[in-house]
ZASE-770290 format. One record per residue (C-alpha): x negated, y, z; residue in one letter. Coordinates in steps of 0.05 Angstrom, whole numbers, padded with zeros to 5 digits, always signed. Layout:
<vexnus>
XYZa/...
</vexnus>
This chain:
<vexnus>
-00006-00001-00004m/-00063+00045+00012r/-00075+00049-00068k/-00001+00061-00081f/+00001+00120-00027y/-00074+00142-00068t/-00032+00145-00135l/+00032+00178-00108l/-00017+00238-00077s/-00043+00233-00148r/+00017+00251-00184e/+00046+00298-00134i/-00022+00345-00143r/-00007+00336-00215s/+00060+00367-00213y/+00037+00425-00164f/-00026+00445-00199y/+00013+00444-00263s/+00035+00510-00297p/+00095+00475-00330i/+00122+00455-00262a/+00124+00526-00236y/+00154+00541-00307i/+00212+00488-00299v/+00219+00511-00224l/+00232+00583-00244v/+00280+00564-00298f/+00319+00518-00255f/+00322+00569-00189l/+00343+00626-00250l/+00403+00583-00278v/+00432+00556-00209s/+00425+00632-00176g/+00462+00659-00234a/+00509+00599-00229d/+00528+00616-00156f/+00530+00687-00171y/+00579+00675-00223f/+00622+00629-00189q/+00626+00666-00135l/+00655+00732-00173s/+00703+00691-00204f/+00731+00668-00140m/+00723+00735-00100n/+00789+00757-00078g/+00823+00702-00128k/+00875+00643-00093p/+00836+00577-00111v/+00840+00505-00089s/+00771+00481-00086y/+00708+00510-00049s/+00643+00550-00068v/+00605+00483-00063e/+00649+00443-00105e/+00651+00510-00156a/+00578+00507-00154f/+00564+00432-00172f/+00617+00433-00223n/+00605+00485-00263s/+00574+00490-00341i/+00509+00529-00318f/+00500+00470-00270f/+00503+00415-00314w/+00462+00454-00372f/+00409+00468-00322a/+00413+00389-00296f/+00412+00355-00359v/+00353+00391-00391l/+00303+00395-00326i/+00290+00318-00334f/+00258+00313-00403p/+00213+00370-00378l/+00189+00333-00315i/+00178+00270-00344t/+00149+00281-00415m/+00081+00285-00393r/+00083+00224-00346l/+00048+00170-00384f/+00047+00206-00459a/-00003+00255-00435e/-00051+00194-00403e/-00044+00153-00469f/-00063+00212-00504k/-00121+00233-00468l/-00150+00172-00448g/-00143+00183-00374t/-00102+00119-00373i/-00156+00072-00389e/-00196+00082-00324p/-00127+00071-00279l/-00117+00005-00314m/-00180-00013-00296t/-00178+00005-00231a/-00159-00045-00179p/-00091-00026-00177v/-00021-00063-00199r/+00022-00031-00267d/+00079-00037-00219w/+00037+00013-00169q/+00026+00058-00228v/+00099+00061-00248i/+00124+00076-00188l/+00081+00117-00161s/+00090+00168-00227k/+00169+00154-00208f/+00167+00178-00151f/+00123+00229-00162g/+00168+00267-00207a/+00226+00246-00157l/+00196+00280-00094i/+00187+00348-00149f/+00259+00336-00169y/+00273+00338-00094l/+00240+00406-00081v/+00271+00441-00140l/+00342+00425-00101w/+00314+00448-00034l/+00326+00523-00044p/+00395+00515-00068t/+00415+00489+00008l/+00390+00566+00023i/+00456+00590-00024y/+00501+00561+00021f/+00467+00591+00081w/+00461+00661+00062v/+00544+00652+00043f/+00558+00631+00107q/+00520+00673+00146s/+00544+00739+00105i/+00625+00720+00098t/+00629+00677+00156h/+00662+00632+00116q/+00648+00547+00110p/+00621+00543+00032a/+00651+00470+00029a/+00710+00436+00066g/+00665+00392+00106s/+00592+00370+00122r/+00602+00304+00077g/+00617+00347+00018a/+00542+00374+00020y/+00535+00294+00034f/+00564+00270-00027g/+00543+00329-00074a/+00463+00323-00052y/+00475+00250-00049l/+00501+00243-00129m/+00448+00287-00148l/+00399+00241-00115l/+00432+00182-00151l/+00443+00214-00219l/+00363+00244-00214g/+00331+00167-00196m/+00371+00146-00261f/+00352+00199-00309y/+00279+00206-00283l/+00275+00138-00297s/+00300+00144-00372i/+00241+00197-00370g/+00191+00143-00352c/+00213+00097-00400l/+00211+00146-00458a/+00140+00171-00432s/+00115+00105-00439a/+00144+00084-00513l/+00090+00152-00540t/+00031+00189-00543k/+00069+00249-00555n/+00112+00295-00500q/+00150+00330-00545i/+00175+00261-00582v/+00179+00232-00506a/+00220+00292-00486a/+00262+00286-00550v/+00279+00216-00533i/+00292+00219-00452s/+00336+00283-00469f/+00382+00241-00519c/+00391+00188-00483a/+00405+00227-00417i/+00465+00272-00463t/+00485+00208-00491l/+00492+00179-00427h/+00531+00254-00402f/+00576+00264-00458f/+00604+00187-00461s/+00643+00207-00397g/+00677+00262-00427l/+00697+00218-00481i/+00765+00215-00445s/+00775+00284-00429f/+00765+00297-00515i/+00801+00244-00539i/+00869+00242-00509q/+00899+00176-00549e/+00864+00124-00502v/+00886+00069-00461s/+00893+00071-00382s/+00844+00015-00379t/+00789+00049-00429t/+00805+00119-00392r/+00787+00083-00326q/+00726+00050-00351l/+00695+00116-00387l/+00713+00152-00317g/+00660+00098-00285y/+00605+00133-00317f/+00632+00199-00316s/+00576+00239-00276a/+00625+00294-00276i/+00693+00257-00247e/+00639+00229-00202q/+00611+00297-00176m/+00676+00321-00167g/+00696+00256-00128t/+00628+00263-00084l/+00629+00339-00064s/+00691+00335-00039r/+00662+00288+00006g/+00701+00224-00015e/+00649+00174-00020i/+00646+00128-00064d/+00605+00062-00069t/+00610+00051-00136r/+00567+00105-00169p/+00516+00077-00114i/+00509+00006-00136v/+00517+00034-00213l/+00463+00079-00218y/+00421+00043-00165l/+00420-00020-00209s/+00409+00020-00278m/+00354+00061-00246t/+00315-00011-00231v/+00332-00033-00301m/+00294+00033-00330m/+00239+00019-00284l/+00232-00061-00305i/+00234-00035-00380l/+00188+00019-00369t/+00138-00035-00340h/+00142-00072-00401m/+00133-00020-00442a/+00072+00004-00401f/+00045-00068-00408q/+00059-00073-00486s/+00021-00003-00494r/-00034-00030-00448k/-00048-00088-00493w/-00049-00044-00555k/-00109-00003-00524l/
</vexnus>
């Protein structure tokens, strides 16, 4: 495990020493901050049936920034290593392939979680100024951030797989963006096409990130997304391991 922690610390340092990471952080905070401001402006003085927290986590601005950050975070994970040749000493080091893959995945996950930490300040400032709750209950915060964690793990694992398939970071970013967007919009088919059976609508709703976020952000904890995204994350990491090994033997 000591070797794994060494690799993990290496990946974390590579993020926080990279200028791209700070560009992603600034971009994300600008978009999420603007989203929070616009939602408050829209709700100000109007009777609404939802909380500030629900409005923030279910807006167009939120999902735009959310889908876009994953290719930016993961495109360099393996592609840059293969392009620069730095993967060769890593492969010859006394570490297992799964340790390399997991260290890169959890390094990206830690940076992803850091992106979301400032959003907690939004709700704290709102409640400090207005003396009104931003959410219906504490469970609503837990549900919303749990969904962010589950979706983030799944989308990061997709990005890991895409980066392991190519040496080109741009190609890796395009592959992961297309795969993530395809999954995201597959849940919107039931909203776009009205003439679908109830069974099909229910099945599509099971894969709908928007519908799942709407449920969890109200504090209604559903175990189905937990099982779905954890299992799909594991599957993507297994595929990443296979792609990594196949590329390793080609070097």
